[in-house]
C-alpha positions, 0 to 999 in steps of 0.5 A: 050043689055041683054045677057043671059049666054046660051039661049037654044031656040036661040041655038036650033032654027036653027034646030028646023024644022028638029027636029020637023020632027024627033019627028014627025017620032018617034011619027008615028013609035009607038016605043019609047024605044031601037027602030031604032032612038037609034040604028042609033044614036048609030052608027052614034055617034060611027062612029063620035067618032072613035070607035066600040061600042056606048051604049045609056044610060039615062044620063052622070052619068049612062054612067060613073057609068055602065063603073065602074060596067061593068069593075067589080070596087067596093068595096076595089077599088081606082079610081083616079079622078080630084079634080076639076069636076062637082060632077057627076065624084065623084058620079059615084065612090061613086055608085059602092062603090069604093074609091075616090082619087082626084088629082089636076089640072095643074094651067094652063090648069085647067086639072087633072095634070099627074105629080101628078097622079103617086104619087096617085097610090096604090096597089088598084088603079083600074082606071083613070078617067080624065075630058076633063073640059070645052071641053079641052082634058086632056093630054091623052098621059102622062095619058095613059102612066102611065096607061099602066105601072101600068096596070090601066083602063083610063075612059073618062068623055067626058061629056063636050067635044063632038068633042074635039080632042087629036093629031087627035083623038076624045074625047070617042076613047082616053081611054079604054072607056068613058061616055058622057052627052047630057044634053040640055046644052051641045055642043051635048045636047038633049031636055032632060036628055041623055047619052052614053058610047063609046069603042072599046072594045067588051066584055065590050059593051056587058055587058053594053048593058045588064046592062043599060036594067035591066041585060037583052038582051033577054026579060025576062031573066036577066043575071046580077043586072042592072039598067034601064038607056036607051037613049029613041027614041025621044031624040036619034032622036033629037041627030041625027039631032044635030050631023050632025051640031055638027062640024060646031057648034064647029067651031063657038065656037072656032071663038068666044073663040079666039075673047075673047081671042083677045079682053081680051089679055090687061086685067088681066084675065087668060084663060086657056092654050091649051095644045100641040095636044089639040083642045078643043070645048069650052063647057065653056069659063072660065076666072080667076081673083082674083076679080071674085066676083066683076067681076060678079056683074059688068056684072050682073048689065049691063045685061051680064049673067055669071055662076061659074063652080063649086062654091064649090069643091067636097071635100066641098060638104055636100055629102062628109063630113066627109072624110079625104081628103088630101089638095087641094090648087090649086082646092080651089084657082082655084074654088074661082077664075073662071068665066064662060062668055057666050059662044055659037055658036049663039053669034055675034061678037058685043055681044063678043066684049060688054062682053069684053068691059064690062070686060076691063071696070071693070079693068080700 
């Protein structure tokens, strides 16, 4: 039985009728940008994350970029980021002209290592941008403590962490501001690109609402050199439907992750360590083995889809060639050994058992 790495048609099927109704509602309204659906989603997602403000934007990269801009971070400033992440985290810093300072991950949690952050701080450091990688919250207490002692902003890259919790608080409300992506494959995924920013900072929220809309809060009056990055009404309507089911979907993901963990206990593969107080939403189910490529080929031959997140570290990408990066051995070793197995709320117990059986068969 072939098992796709991710089947979005299958993932969206339970909500298809409600999403069609929501889209029809937008079509009938005749209002497709910055209307009531977006405003309603912003209220609902802010409430879900436990914050005062949500600002819908065009995508996750814009969310991070606009936060940095709204804080006035730019040329001459430094931003600490994880060395192992999707390139959007780094690109956001590049887009404002600031200097990227990569920090290695913890070898067990695979999130940015707080013990290494302090050594990377200089007089030019303005912000720390932790990523809740694969849906696992970063160790935010330690990161906030470092930031508070040095007077730094904490900007969450929560693109993979919709609904994740750290010590009872949800991602999106753990830093000064957070950027989310609603790319279709996310836990809370739209039917196209979309993103949002969450914050409790009233002044920041006001600046962001202008920056996303050509620098304008009054039509044809532009107070800043903004951009066009607005969450559209159809995506907002779809997200409102799916937000109602996010906690249930995340609970099913957690059950799938536990089934994998139990089934793979006696194999050589390593799974991510869940830090104390963290509650992952398992955006991805990532395993680690030095025999990654051979395992992937074995699973492919048996009709089981896999992915590598991400095969080329950011500092090895052509976009960042020519920079004098520090040695990043933990990142490079990790990126050579990780493999993402199928993970979705719709996966059955039989499908997880079959995948685990094939993993065990490979090592046997």
